[in-house]
Each structure stands twice: as C-alpha cells, then as structure tokens.
C-alpha positions as CSV (number, residue, x, y, z in Angstrom):
1,M,-34.3,-40.2,-10.5
2,K,-32.6,-39.9,-13.9
3,R,-33.4,-36.2,-14.0
4,G,-31.8,-35.8,-10.6
5,K,-28.7,-37.6,-11.7
6,S,-28.4,-35.5,-14.9
7,F,-28.8,-32.2,-13.0
8,V,-26.3,-33.2,-10.4
9,T,-23.7,-34.2,-13.0
10,A,-24.2,-31.0,-15.1
11,L,-23.9,-28.8,-12.1
12,C,-20.8,-30.6,-10.9
13,I,-19.2,-30.1,-14.3
14,V,-20.1,-26.4,-14.3
15,L,-18.6,-25.8,-10.9
16,M,-15.4,-27.7,-11.7
17,V,-14.7,-25.7,-14.9
18,L,-15.5,-22.3,-13.4
19,P,-12.0,-21.7,-12.1
20,A,-10.6,-22.1,-15.7
21,T,-13.2,-19.6,-17.2
22,A,-13.2,-17.0,-14.4
23,Q,-10.3,-15.0,-15.8
24,V,-11.0,-11.4,-16.8
25,A,-9.4,-9.2,-19.5
26,P,-6.9,-7.4,-17.3
27,D,-5.3,-10.7,-16.3
28,R,-4.9,-11.8,-19.9
29,Q,-3.4,-8.4,-20.7
30,Q,-1.0,-8.8,-17.9
31,M,-0.1,-12.3,-19.2
32,A,0.9,-10.8,-22.5
33,L,3.4,-8.6,-20.8
34,E,5.0,-11.3,-18.5
35,P,7.2,-14.3,-19.5
36,Q,5.2,-17.4,-20.4
37,N,6.2,-20.6,-18.6
38,W,4.5,-24.0,-18.5
39,H,3.2,-23.3,-15.0
40,T,2.1,-19.7,-15.8
41,R,-1.6,-20.6,-16.4
42,F,-1.7,-22.2,-12.9
43,T,0.3,-19.6,-10.9
44,R,-0.7,-16.3,-12.6
45,N,-3.6,-15.7,-10.3
46,Y,-1.4,-16.1,-7.2
47,S,1.6,-14.1,-8.3
48,P,2.1,-10.4,-7.6
49,I,1.4,-8.1,-10.5
50,S,4.3,-5.6,-10.9
51,V,3.6,-2.0,-11.7
52,A,6.2,-0.1,-13.6
53,P,8.3,2.3,-11.5
54,I,7.7,5.9,-11.9
55,N,9.5,7.8,-14.7
56,I,11.0,11.1,-13.7
57,A,12.7,11.8,-16.9
58,N,11.6,14.8,-18.8
59,S,10.3,14.7,-22.3
60,G,12.6,15.5,-25.2
61,R,10.6,18.7,-26.0
62,L,12.3,20.6,-23.1
63,D,15.8,20.0,-24.6
64,Q,14.6,20.8,-28.0
65,L,13.5,24.3,-26.8
66,M,16.8,25.2,-25.3
67,R,19.4,27.1,-27.2
68,A,22.5,28.9,-25.9
69,G,21.3,28.8,-22.3
70,R,17.8,30.0,-23.1
71,I,14.4,28.2,-23.3
72,Y,12.4,29.8,-26.1
73,L,8.9,29.0,-24.9
74,S,5.5,29.6,-26.7
75,L,2.2,29.2,-25.0
76,Q,1.5,26.0,-26.9
77,D,4.9,24.6,-25.9
78,A,4.2,25.5,-22.3
79,I,0.9,23.6,-22.4
80,A,2.6,20.6,-24.1
81,L,5.4,20.5,-21.5
82,A,2.8,20.6,-18.8
83,I,1.0,17.6,-20.3
84,E,4.2,15.6,-20.7
85,N,6.0,16.6,-17.5
86,N,3.7,18.1,-14.9
87,L,3.6,16.0,-11.8
88,D,0.0,16.9,-10.8
89,I,-1.2,15.5,-14.2
90,E,1.2,12.5,-13.9
91,I,-0.2,11.7,-10.5
92,A,-3.8,12.0,-11.8
93,R,-3.0,9.4,-14.6
94,Y,-2.9,6.7,-11.9
95,N,-6.5,7.3,-10.7
96,P,-8.1,5.6,-13.7
97,R,-5.9,2.6,-13.3
98,I,-6.7,2.4,-9.6
99,S,-10.4,2.5,-10.6
100,E,-9.8,-0.3,-13.0
101,A,-8.2,-2.4,-10.2
102,D,-11.3,-1.6,-8.0
103,L,-13.5,-2.8,-10.9
104,L,-11.7,-6.0,-11.0
105,R,-12.2,-6.4,-7.2
106,A,-15.9,-5.6,-7.6
107,R,-16.3,-8.3,-10.3
108,A,-15.1,-10.7,-7.7
109,G,-17.8,-9.7,-5.3
110,G,-15.8,-7.1,-3.2
111,A,-17.3,-3.9,-2.1
112,A,-16.5,-0.8,-4.3
113,R,-14.4,1.8,-3.0
114,N,-15.0,5.6,-3.1
115,A,-13.5,7.4,-6.1
116,N,-10.7,9.9,-5.6
117,T,-12.0,13.4,-6.7
118,S,-9.2,15.6,-5.4
119,V,-7.7,18.1,-7.8
120,S,-4.5,20.1,-7.3
121,T,-4.8,23.8,-8.1
122,G,-1.2,24.3,-9.2
123,P,1.2,27.0,-8.3
124,S,0.6,30.8,-8.2
125,S,2.7,33.4,-9.8
126,A,5.6,35.2,-8.1
127,G,4.9,38.0,-5.7
128,G,1.3,37.0,-5.2
129,S,0.5,38.1,-8.7
130,S,0.8,41.8,-7.6
131,T,1.8,42.7,-11.1
132,T,-1.1,40.9,-12.8
133,G,-3.8,40.8,-10.1
134,G,-7.4,41.3,-10.6
135,V,-8.7,37.9,-11.8
136,T,-8.6,34.6,-10.0
137,S,-9.1,31.1,-11.6
138,S,-10.4,28.9,-8.9
139,S,-13.6,26.9,-9.0
140,S,-16.1,27.3,-6.1
141,L,-17.6,23.9,-6.8
142,T,-17.2,21.3,-4.1
143,G,-17.6,17.5,-4.4
144,I,-20.4,15.5,-2.9
145,S,-20.4,12.5,-0.7
146,T,-20.0,9.2,-2.5
147,T,-20.5,6.7,0.4
148,T,-21.5,3.3,-1.1
149,T,-21.5,1.0,1.9
150,G,-25.2,0.3,2.4
151,G,-27.0,-3.0,1.7
152,P,-26.2,-6.7,2.2
153,A,-22.8,-8.0,1.2
154,A,-22.5,-9.6,-2.3
155,P,-21.4,-13.2,-2.6
156,S,-18.0,-14.0,-3.8
157,Y,-18.1,-14.5,-7.6
158,D,-14.6,-16.1,-7.7
159,P,-14.8,-19.9,-7.2
160,A,-12.9,-21.1,-4.2
161,F,-11.4,-24.6,-4.1
162,T,-10.7,-26.2,-0.7
163,S,-9.1,-29.5,0.3
164,T,-8.2,-31.3,3.4
165,L,-5.6,-34.1,3.5
166,Q,-5.2,-35.5,6.9
167,W,-3.9,-38.6,8.7
168,G,-4.7,-39.4,12.3
169,H,-4.0,-41.9,15.0
170,T,-6.1,-42.1,18.1
171,T,-6.1,-44.4,21.1
172,A,-9.3,-44.2,23.2
173,P,-9.7,-46.2,26.5
174,Q,-13.2,-47.6,27.0
175,L,-15.4,-47.3,30.0
176,N,-17.3,-50.4,29.1
177,S,-15.3,-53.2,27.4
178,F,-18.5,-55.1,26.8
179,I,-19.8,-52.5,24.4
180,A,-16.6,-51.9,22.6
181,G,-15.4,-55.4,22.8
182,T,-12.0,-54.2,24.0
183,S,-10.5,-52.0,26.8
184,A,-9.0,-49.6,24.4
185,V,-9.8,-48.8,20.7
186,V,-7.0,-47.7,18.4
187,N,-8.1,-45.9,15.2
188,E,-6.2,-44.8,12.1
189,A,-8.0,-42.5,9.8
190,T,-6.9,-40.9,6.5
191,T,-9.1,-38.1,5.1
192,Y,-9.2,-36.8,1.6
193,N,-11.7,-34.0,1.3
194,F,-12.2,-31.6,-1.6
195,G,-14.7,-28.9,-2.2
196,I,-15.5,-25.9,-4.4
197,A,-17.8,-23.0,-3.6
198,Q,-19.3,-20.4,-5.9
199,G,-21.5,-17.3,-5.5
200,F,-23.9,-16.2,-8.2
201,I,-25.2,-12.8,-9.3
202,T,-28.7,-13.6,-8.0
203,G,-27.3,-13.9,-4.5
204,A,-27.3,-17.7,-4.5
205,Q,-24.4,-19.7,-3.2
206,A,-23.5,-23.3,-4.0
207,Q,-21.0,-25.6,-2.6
208,L,-19.9,-29.0,-3.9
209,G,-18.0,-31.3,-1.5
210,F,-16.3,-34.6,-2.2
211,N,-15.3,-36.3,1.1
212,N,-13.4,-39.6,1.5
213,A,-12.2,-41.4,4.7
214,F,-10.1,-44.5,5.0
215,Q,-10.4,-46.0,8.5
216,K,-8.8,-48.8,10.3
217,T,-9.7,-49.8,13.9
218,T,-8.9,-52.3,16.6
219,S,-12.6,-52.5,17.7
220,P,-13.7,-56.1,17.2
221,R,-17.4,-55.2,16.8
222,T,-16.7,-53.4,13.5
223,D,-17.9,-55.5,10.5
224,L,-15.8,-53.7,7.8
225,N,-12.1,-53.2,8.8
226,P,-10.5,-51.4,7.0
227,A,-13.3,-49.4,5.5
228,Y,-13.8,-46.7,2.8
229,N,-16.5,-44.0,3.4
230,S,-17.2,-41.4,0.7
231,S,-19.8,-38.8,0.2
232,L,-20.6,-36.3,-2.6
233,A,-22.8,-33.4,-1.4
234,L,-24.2,-30.3,-3.2
235,Q,-25.6,-27.5,-1.0
236,F,-27.5,-24.6,-2.5
237,S,-28.9,-21.5,-0.9
238,Q,-30.9,-18.7,-2.6
239,P,-32.1,-15.5,-0.7
240,L,-35.7,-14.8,-1.5
241,L,-36.1,-11.4,0.2
242,Q,-33.0,-9.8,1.7
243,G,-30.0,-10.2,-0.7
244,F,-32.1,-11.3,-3.6
245,G,-31.7,-10.1,-7.2
246,V,-29.3,-9.3,-10.0
247,A,-29.7,-5.5,-9.6
248,L,-28.7,-5.8,-5.9
249,N,-25.8,-8.1,-6.2
250,N,-24.1,-6.4,-9.1
251,R,-24.4,-3.0,-7.6
252,F,-20.7,-2.9,-6.7
253,I,-19.8,-3.7,-10.3
254,R,-22.0,-0.8,-11.5
255,I,-20.6,1.5,-8.9
256,A,-17.0,0.5,-9.8
257,K,-17.8,1.2,-13.4
258,N,-19.2,4.6,-12.5
259,N,-16.1,5.3,-10.4
260,L,-14.0,4.6,-13.5
261,K,-16.0,7.3,-15.2
262,V,-15.4,9.6,-12.2
263,A,-11.7,8.9,-12.5
264,D,-11.7,9.9,-16.1
265,Y,-13.7,13.1,-15.4
266,N,-11.4,13.9,-12.5
267,F,-8.4,13.5,-14.8
268,Q,-10.0,15.9,-17.3
269,Q,-10.6,18.3,-14.4
270,Q,-7.0,18.0,-13.3
271,L,-5.9,18.6,-16.8
272,I,-8.0,21.7,-17.2
273,T,-6.9,23.1,-13.8
274,T,-3.2,22.5,-14.7
275,V,-3.5,23.9,-18.2
276,N,-5.4,26.9,-16.8
277,S,-2.7,27.5,-14.2
278,V,0.1,27.2,-16.8
279,I,-1.6,29.7,-19.1
280,N,-1.8,32.1,-16.2
281,L,1.8,31.5,-15.4
282,Y,2.9,32.1,-19.0
283,W,1.0,35.3,-19.4
284,D,2.3,36.5,-16.1
285,L,5.8,35.7,-17.3
286,V,5.1,37.8,-20.4
287,S,3.9,40.7,-18.2
288,F,7.0,40.4,-15.9
289,N,9.2,40.7,-18.9
290,E,7.2,43.7,-20.1
291,D,7.4,45.2,-16.6
292,V,11.2,44.8,-16.7
293,I,11.3,46.7,-19.9
294,V,9.1,49.5,-18.4
295,K,11.3,49.7,-15.4
296,Q,14.4,49.9,-17.6
297,K,12.8,52.8,-19.6
298,A,11.9,54.6,-16.4
299,L,15.5,54.2,-15.2
300,A,16.9,55.4,-18.5
301,L,14.7,58.6,-18.3
302,S,15.8,59.2,-14.7
303,Q,19.4,58.5,-15.6
304,K,19.2,61.0,-18.5
305,L,17.6,63.6,-16.3
306,Y,20.4,63.1,-13.8
307,E,23.1,63.5,-16.5
308,D,21.5,66.6,-17.9
309,N,21.2,68.2,-14.4
310,K,24.8,67.4,-13.7
311,K,25.9,69.2,-16.8
312,Q,23.8,72.2,-16.0
313,V,25.2,72.3,-12.5
314,E,28.7,72.2,-13.9
315,I,28.0,75.2,-16.1
316,G,26.3,77.0,-13.3
317,T,22.7,77.2,-14.8
318,L,21.2,74.9,-12.1
319,A,21.4,74.6,-8.4
320,P,23.3,71.7,-7.0
321,I,20.3,70.4,-5.1
322,E,18.7,69.4,-8.3
323,I,21.5,66.8,-8.8
324,V,20.5,65.3,-5.4
325,R,16.9,65.1,-6.4
326,A,17.7,63.5,-9.8
327,E,20.1,61.0,-8.2
328,A,17.5,60.0,-5.6
329,E,15.0,59.4,-8.4
330,V,17.6,57.2,-10.2
331,A,18.1,55.2,-7.0
332,A,14.3,54.7,-6.7
333,R,14.0,53.5,-10.3
334,E,17.0,51.1,-9.8
335,Q,15.2,49.7,-6.8
336,D,12.0,49.2,-8.8
337,L,14.0,47.5,-11.6
338,T,15.7,45.2,-9.1
339,V,12.3,44.1,-7.7
340,S,11.0,43.6,-11.2
341,Q,13.9,41.5,-12.2
342,T,13.8,39.3,-9.1
343,N,10.0,38.8,-9.7
344,L,10.9,37.7,-13.2
345,L,13.5,35.2,-11.9
346,Q,11.1,33.8,-9.4
347,Q,8.4,33.4,-12.1
348,E,10.8,31.6,-14.3
349,T,11.6,29.2,-11.4
350,I,7.9,28.6,-10.8
351,I,7.4,27.8,-14.5
352,K,10.4,25.5,-14.7
353,N,9.0,23.5,-11.7
354,A,5.6,23.3,-13.3
355,L,6.9,22.1,-16.7
356,S,9.6,19.7,-15.5
357,K,9.4,16.5,-13.5
358,T,12.6,17.2,-11.6
359,G,12.1,21.0,-11.3
360,I,15.3,22.9,-11.2
361,A,17.4,19.8,-10.1
362,S,19.0,19.8,-13.5
363,P,21.7,22.6,-13.7
364,S,21.0,23.2,-17.4
365,V,17.4,23.9,-16.6
366,A,18.1,25.9,-13.5
367,D,20.5,28.2,-15.2
368,A,18.5,28.6,-18.4
369,R,16.5,31.8,-18.8
370,I,13.0,31.5,-20.3
371,V,12.3,33.7,-23.3
372,P,8.5,33.9,-24.0
373,I,7.8,33.9,-27.7
374,D,4.1,34.9,-27.7
375,R,2.8,38.3,-26.7
376,I,-0.5,39.4,-25.2
377,R,-2.8,40.7,-28.0
378,V,-6.0,42.7,-27.2
379,P,-8.3,42.6,-30.2
380,E,-9.9,45.7,-31.4
381,T,-13.4,44.3,-30.9
382,E,-14.7,41.7,-28.6
383,A,-16.9,38.8,-29.7
384,I,-20.2,38.9,-27.8
385,Q,-22.1,35.7,-26.9
386,P,-25.4,35.6,-25.0
387,L,-25.0,34.8,-21.4
388,Q,-27.5,32.0,-21.6
389,D,-25.6,30.3,-24.4
390,L,-22.3,30.5,-22.4
391,T,-24.1,29.1,-19.4
392,A,-25.6,26.2,-21.4
393,T,-22.0,25.4,-22.7
394,A,-20.7,25.4,-19.2
395,L,-23.3,23.1,-17.8
396,A,-22.7,20.7,-20.7
397,S,-18.9,20.8,-20.6
398,R,-17.8,21.1,-17.0
399,P,-16.3,17.8,-15.8
400,E,-17.1,18.6,-12.2
401,L,-20.8,18.4,-13.0
402,R,-20.4,15.0,-14.6
403,V,-18.6,13.8,-11.5
404,T,-21.6,14.9,-9.5
405,D,-24.1,13.2,-11.8
406,V,-22.2,9.9,-11.5
407,S,-21.8,10.2,-7.8
408,L,-25.5,10.8,-7.4
409,E,-26.2,7.7,-9.5
410,N,-24.0,5.7,-7.1
411,S,-25.9,7.1,-4.1
412,R,-29.2,6.0,-5.6
413,I,-27.8,2.5,-6.3
414,S,-26.6,2.3,-2.6
415,L,-30.0,3.6,-1.5
416,K,-31.8,0.7,-3.2
417,A,-29.4,-1.7,-1.5
418,S,-30.2,-0.1,1.9
419,R,-33.9,-0.5,1.1
420,N,-33.3,-4.2,0.5
421,S,-31.8,-4.5,4.0
422,L,-35.1,-3.6,5.5
423,L,-36.5,-6.9,4.4
424,P,-36.5,-10.1,6.5
425,S,-34.0,-12.8,5.7
426,L,-35.7,-15.6,3.9
427,N,-33.5,-18.2,2.2
428,A,-34.4,-21.3,0.2
429,V,-32.0,-24.1,0.9
430,A,-31.5,-27.4,-0.8
431,S,-29.0,-30.2,-0.3
432,L,-28.3,-33.3,-2.4
433,S,-25.8,-35.9,-1.3
434,N,-24.7,-39.4,-2.1
435,S,-22.9,-41.8,0.2
436,G,-20.8,-44.9,-0.3
437,L,-19.3,-47.5,2.0
438,S,-17.0,-50.4,1.3
439,G,-14.3,-52.4,2.9
440,D,-13.0,-55.8,3.9
441,I,-14.6,-58.1,6.5
442,S,-12.9,-57.5,9.8
443,S,-10.3,-60.1,10.6
444,L,-10.8,-59.6,14.3
445,P,-12.9,-62.2,16.1
446,M,-16.2,-61.2,17.7
447,P,-15.9,-60.8,21.4
448,T,-18.0,-63.2,23.6
449,T,-20.5,-62.2,26.3
450,T,-19.2,-64.9,28.7
451,P,-16.4,-63.9,31.0
452,G,-13.2,-66.0,30.3
453,A,-14.6,-67.5,27.1
454,L,-12.6,-67.6,23.9
455,P,-13.5,-65.1,21.1
456,I,-16.0,-66.3,18.5
457,A,-14.8,-66.6,14.9
458,R,-16.6,-64.0,12.6
459,N,-19.1,-65.5,10.1
460,P,-18.0,-64.5,6.6
461,N,-21.7,-64.2,5.6
462,S,-22.5,-61.7,8.3
463,V,-21.7,-58.7,6.0
464,D,-23.7,-57.9,2.9
465,G,-21.5,-58.6,-0.1
466,F,-22.6,-55.3,-1.7
467,F,-20.3,-53.5,0.7
468,L,-17.2,-55.7,0.2
469,G,-14.5,-54.2,-2.0
470,G,-11.9,-51.4,-2.2
471,F,-12.1,-47.7,-2.9
472,G,-13.5,-48.5,-6.4
473,Q,-16.6,-50.1,-4.9
474,D,-17.1,-47.1,-2.8
475,L,-17.0,-44.8,-5.7
476,R,-19.4,-47.0,-7.7
477,Q,-21.9,-46.7,-4.9
478,L,-21.4,-43.0,-4.8
479,F,-21.9,-42.2,-8.4
480,A,-24.7,-44.8,-8.9
481,R,-26.6,-42.9,-6.1
482,N,-27.3,-46.1,-4.2
483,F,-27.7,-44.1,-1.0
484,P,-29.2,-40.7,-2.0
485,N,-30.1,-38.0,0.5
486,Y,-32.4,-35.0,-0.2
487,T,-33.1,-31.9,1.8
488,V,-35.1,-28.8,1.0
489,G,-36.4,-26.0,3.2
490,V,-36.5,-22.4,4.1
491,Q,-34.6,-20.4,6.6
492,L,-36.4,-17.3,8.0
493,N,-34.9,-14.5,10.2
494,I,-37.1,-11.5,11.1
495,P,-35.5,-8.7,13.2
496,I,-38.1,-7.6,15.7
497,F,-37.3,-3.9,15.7
498,N,-35.0,-3.7,12.7
499,R,-33.5,-0.5,14.0
500,S,-30.1,-0.8,12.4
501,A,-31.5,-1.3,8.9
502,R,-34.1,1.5,9.4
503,A,-31.3,3.9,10.6
504,D,-29.2,3.1,7.5
505,M,-32.1,3.7,5.3
506,I,-32.9,7.0,6.8
507,S,-29.2,8.1,6.7
508,A,-28.9,7.1,3.1
509,Q,-32.0,9.1,2.1
510,L,-30.9,12.1,3.9
511,Q,-27.4,12.0,2.3
512,L,-29.0,11.6,-1.1
513,R,-31.2,14.7,-0.5
514,Q,-28.1,16.6,0.7
515,N,-26.2,15.7,-2.4
516,E,-29.1,16.6,-4.6
517,L,-29.1,20.1,-3.0
518,R,-25.4,20.3,-3.5
519,Q,-25.9,19.5,-7.1
520,Q,-28.2,22.4,-7.5
521,Q,-25.7,24.5,-5.5
522,Q,-23.0,23.5,-8.1
523,V,-25.3,24.5,-11.0
524,N,-25.9,27.9,-9.4
525,A,-22.3,28.3,-8.8
526,V,-21.5,27.6,-12.5
527,R,-24.0,30.2,-13.5
528,V,-22.4,32.7,-11.2
529,E,-18.9,31.8,-12.4
530,V,-19.9,32.3,-16.1
531,S,-21.6,35.6,-15.3
532,N,-18.6,36.8,-13.3
533,A,-16.3,35.7,-16.2
534,V,-18.3,37.7,-18.7
535,I,-18.2,40.7,-16.4
536,G,-14.4,40.1,-15.8
537,V,-13.7,40.3,-19.6
538,Q,-15.7,43.5,-19.9
539,Q,-13.9,45.0,-16.9
540,A,-10.5,43.9,-18.2
541,R,-11.1,45.4,-21.6
542,A,-12.3,48.6,-20.1
543,R,-9.3,48.7,-17.9
544,F,-6.9,48.1,-20.7
545,Q,-8.4,50.8,-22.9
546,A,-8.3,53.2,-19.9
547,A,-4.7,52.2,-19.3
548,V,-3.7,52.9,-23.0
549,K,-5.3,56.3,-22.8
550,A,-3.6,57.1,-19.5
551,R,-0.2,56.0,-20.9
552,I,-0.6,58.2,-24.0
553,L,-1.6,61.2,-21.9
554,A,1.4,60.6,-19.5
555,E,3.8,60.5,-22.5
556,Q,2.3,63.7,-23.8
557,T,2.5,65.3,-20.3
558,L,6.1,64.3,-19.9
559,D,7.1,65.6,-23.3
560,A,5.4,68.9,-22.6
561,E,7.0,69.2,-19.1
562,Q,10.4,68.4,-20.5
563,K,10.1,71.1,-23.1
564,K,8.9,73.6,-20.5
565,Y,11.8,72.6,-18.3
566,A,14.3,73.2,-21.2
567,L,12.8,76.6,-21.6
568,G,13.0,77.3,-17.8
569,A,9.2,77.3,-17.4
570,S,9.0,74.2,-15.3
571,T,10.9,72.7,-12.3
572,I,12.8,69.5,-11.8
573,F,10.1,68.3,-9.4
574,L,7.4,68.5,-12.0
575,V,9.6,66.6,-14.5
576,I,10.3,63.9,-12.0
577,Q,6.6,63.7,-11.2
578,A,5.7,63.4,-14.9
579,Q,8.3,60.6,-15.3
580,R,6.8,58.8,-12.3
581,D,3.4,59.1,-13.8
582,L,4.5,57.8,-17.1
583,A,6.2,54.8,-15.5
584,Q,3.1,54.1,-13.5
585,A,0.9,54.4,-16.6
586,Q,3.1,52.0,-18.5
587,F,3.0,49.6,-15.6
588,N,-0.7,49.9,-15.5
589,E,-1.0,49.1,-19.2
590,V,1.2,46.0,-18.8
591,A,-0.9,44.9,-15.8
592,A,-4.1,45.6,-17.8
593,Q,-2.9,43.3,-20.6
594,A,-2.2,40.5,-18.1
595,V,-5.6,41.0,-16.5
596,Y,-7.2,40.8,-19.9
597,S,-5.4,37.5,-20.7
598,R,-6.4,36.1,-17.3
599,A,-10.0,37.2,-17.8
600,H,-10.2,35.3,-21.1
601,N,-8.5,32.3,-19.6
602,E,-11.0,32.4,-16.7
603,M,-13.9,32.6,-19.3
604,D,-12.6,29.4,-20.9
605,R,-12.3,27.6,-17.6
606,A,-15.8,28.7,-16.5
607,T,-17.4,27.5,-19.7
608,G,-15.4,24.3,-19.8
609,Q,-13.6,25.3,-23.0
610,T,-10.0,25.4,-21.8
611,L,-8.9,22.3,-23.7
612,K,-10.8,23.1,-26.8
613,T,-9.5,26.6,-27.0
614,N,-5.9,25.6,-26.5
615,N,-6.1,22.6,-28.9
616,V,-5.5,20.0,-26.2
617,L,-6.4,16.4,-27.1
618,M,-7.4,14.0,-24.3
619,D,-5.7,11.1,-26.1
620,D,-2.3,13.0,-25.9
621,A,-3.0,13.9,-22.3
622,V,-3.8,10.3,-21.3
623,K,-0.6,9.0,-23.0
624,G,1.5,11.9,-21.7
625,T,3.0,12.6,-25.2
626,V,1.9,15.6,-27.4
627,Q,2.2,14.7,-31.0
628,T,2.2,18.3,-32.2
629,P,5.8,19.5,-32.9
630,H,7.2,22.4,-30.9
631,S,6.9,26.0,-32.2
632,P,9.7,27.2,-34.5
633,L,12.6,28.8,-32.6
634,P,13.5,32.4,-33.5
635,V,16.6,32.9,-35.7
636,L,19.4,34.2,-33.6
637,D,21.7,36.9,-35.0
638,K,25.2,35.7,-35.7
639,P,27.9,37.3,-33.5
C-alpha cells in the first residue's frame, strides 16, 4: 500500500510540473526578442509569434557601384549582389525557418510535413541567348517522392490541462413518492473538475483527473445533505503491439530533422542555381558589349567604303551604282548595330532585375548603364582532370543527391511505421483511483411508510461519523486512500482481413523501390552531365581556336581585297563580301568566347563546385550579407 501511495504521489508531481518544463529552445529565443511582462511566462504559449515583414530594400553595395549614371560591375560584385538582393535566394531563405517550425510541431507529436524541394532556374539572357548559344545550364535531376503519412498516429507530447467549473439546478418529478420520499426532488450541484493528460515517446498515454462535486438536495432519504464527493484517478494506457516503441513514436521528429537538412540542401541548390544563372548573364553581357563593338567596327568599315566610293564617283573613276551598293551595306550594318544595342539594353534590364529586390522600379537603377569590368579570358592551355575524378567530385558535392539520400531515409522511416500498422492493437491499461465523501447529516426528516402519518425525526447516530465534515474531511479521505480502486487489463483489437494496413504497406514498399530507382537514375544523370560538361569545354575551346583563326584569315582577306580594289583588280562586291565575312568572323569569335565561359560555368555546376570556384561562403549566403568589399572602381578621366 505504501509503495502504491508513493508511486501515485510521484507520478502526480511529474504530470503537474510537465507544463512548466515542456518549453523548447525556439520559444525561449522568441521570449528574448519580445517585451517581458509579469504575465509573459503564462501567456507566451498562447500568443501569436510575429514574423518580421519582408525587406525589399537593396543592399548598399548597389549604390556603392554606381558612379555618374553607370554601374561598374565585376563578376564577383554581380554574385555578391545576387546573394544580397536576389528574390529567388531570399524566398529560399524562408524554407529552413519553415522546417524549424515543422520540427517544433513534430516535437509536440504532430505529423511531419513534406519538405519543399522546388528550385527556381532564374532568368535567361536577352534574345534567347542567340549571341552566346551552344551551352545550357539546367540540371536533368528530378526530385523523389517524400510521402511520410504511414503508420499509427503519435501521441501528443504537449501536456494538456482541462477543467470544468459548473453549477446546476434540477427539479425532477418522481413517479413513486414512496421511493423518493417526495413528489419532486430539487438538486443543486456545483462541480470542480481538473485534469491533465500527457503522451509519452513509448506510445503510452496517462491522464490524471481530480473531480469534486458539492451537492444539495430536497430528497429526504439522503443521509448527507449537503455532501462533498471527490475522486482522484490516474489512467494509464501502453500499446504493446501496434503503436509501441520509441523508434515508432519519434519518427515524425526524425523526419522533421531530416526535412531541416533537406531545406538546407535545397537552399544550397537554389544558391548554386542562381549564382550559375548570374554568371551566365554576366558573361553574356560582356559578349553583348563586345558584339556592339564588332558591329560598330563593321559599320565604320562600311561607312568608309561608302565615303571612298562617293569621292570616286564625284571624280568620275567609279560608276554611280557602286554608291548605292555601299549605301545599302551601310544600312544593313546600321540595322545589325541597332539589334545588337537593343539586345545589350535588354540584357542590362534582366541583370538589374536579378540583382535588385525592386528590379527597375528605382529610376536611378533603371536609367543606369551597366559597365562590366571583367573580360572573358581563354587560357593558352586547359587543365585536364580524369573523368572519374570529376564524377566522384560531383557525386560527393551535388546537393540534389544529398536531398535524395535524406528523402530515402524518410521513406524508410515511414515504411517501418507502415509495417507496425500491420500488427493487432493490444494495449495494457491500468487505472488507480481514490474516492472521498463527506457532508452534514440531512436536516430533512425521514418520510414515513404510513399514509397521513407525520415524518419521523432523523436519528443523529444513523450516519457513520467518519463521513461527517466539510470539504477538508473529503480531501483527507481522498489522499489517505481510504477508498482505493484498482483496475488492470488488456484491450485487444484484431482486424479480420487487415486490408487497409496491407495496402498501405504494399504501397509504401513500391514507392520506396521507385525512389531507389530514381536515385540510381539521378546518379546516372550526374555522370552524363559531367561527361557532357567535359565534352562541352573541349568543344568550346576548339570552337574558339577555330574562330580566332577564321577572324585572322578574314582580316587578311579584307586587307588583300582592299588593296586589289585600290589597284582596280577587284570589285566593290568582293570588298563588301570580305567586310561581311570579317564581321561574321568577329561575331563568331565573340560568341565562341561566351560559349567557352558558359562551358566552364556548366562544368562547375555539374561537378558541384560553383560556390567554391566563385568564393561564395554559405554563412554569407544564409545571412544575406557578403563581407567581401566590392571591387575597386576604375579611375575616370577628368573632363
């Protein structure tokens, strides 16, 4: 008996103090940010948590790079501006915080939600990258299913306090006044019930209830009137088959922790994708600027030819039709220059939108021209790495593969939960309760069995003195366990066909096998991407070398044709043709440089080295502030 009393007392104390110790770190961190009042410790769990509003102000780096209506932009500054201002990255920063909130929910016993694995690919260059086409930078990897709904529900790990305060008045007419002692019984009852329930990681659930009732009645046959009736009951249930075990009931917490890893990997993937896109946009901008210069040179050559022909026609050494041909060539080159300049303006607009939270809403940003500082450099020799080493680096570095690994782990956790659902439901139940009763001897006389006879006065010794007293006597009986009750047993529920659980188990296994195949598909795709990236770099280098040779030959051909034309050994048509060939060769060289830069960028993306190659720190990306200062601005000539 003494052991039973000690156990009940200890368990009651534990259940009562649980609400004060059930706080988790995120709530304490939130408390540090909110004003502290005397009631905060009681109301904080029931008050809404405010999330800071979005910040659409650009970082100061953008203003620091502006001078005299121009934005002097290096590649590193473009990447830094993307980290600080790009909205795709800013949106992705919320995913880990959402996963942290889901983890808090799972720690309370709620089901884990699926992680967000979407990634925005970012903008494309102006004109469909017609000037710089040849290499794309898009991953063929697709995500796998992360359904985590199988298995029995976990108990609620947050203690729940319940109470009922109630007063009632009832008047009940009686069919038999002999039994009741009166033709109508009037009752007044006041109820004070309190309880606390708690779920445990093993699947067990416990409930402690403290119930009190104060009753007053007009029934003359009641010995105690008014009367106090109290009970203290502890009910406990522990699953033994379905729903049993720590590994089963903490699965949502483990899945939520894995989803937090997925959110981090997904943010890294979004960062890589955005940086990759910005690098392509920057090198395309450099190419568009070079293309404008090429078109200007082509127009200058055509304009010079037109002026020379015009002079020769004036002195009579050339037919007037040659002026028309030269003028038509000038018009064609002017059209090419206009297209090239408008492509450049479009590219600048795209970059401004990618590197600014407000896009071109600011007039100063909208009107500013972007001046790229860096130039595309093609090294004399190419560093050669074995394909197997590059593939191994990619398999170890690509965040998409890490997302797949974690998602597969979640699927296996859910599969074990689905397997547990196949078991019958067998629960061990126990109940311990104490009761108490006290009151005053009823002042109402006892009814007589003889019709018309007067009521009989109640004998004061008819009630055991142990029950006489107020609410204090009731509580003394309760905690002294004068009237204990014990109940133990098992509850068994066996589904006859168990078709629903079997179907869930089969479906979970099939989805896991599908996801394992998709994982292998992803690995194969990474190998193909790395191989294609290596080939792309080789092709881009060969294309650039061929373009340089073609441009040199075109320059030599034009020079020779112009000399022959000056001596009268050539025609204006051949000169114009040589000028067109040179312009095309120069355009091809510029495009080949852009393709080479894109090919190397694609190689970094395919091997998972984009951030490392471009000196991007994850800590800076998470905070949204790059500590590295901006590149030195060029010294402008004084007017």
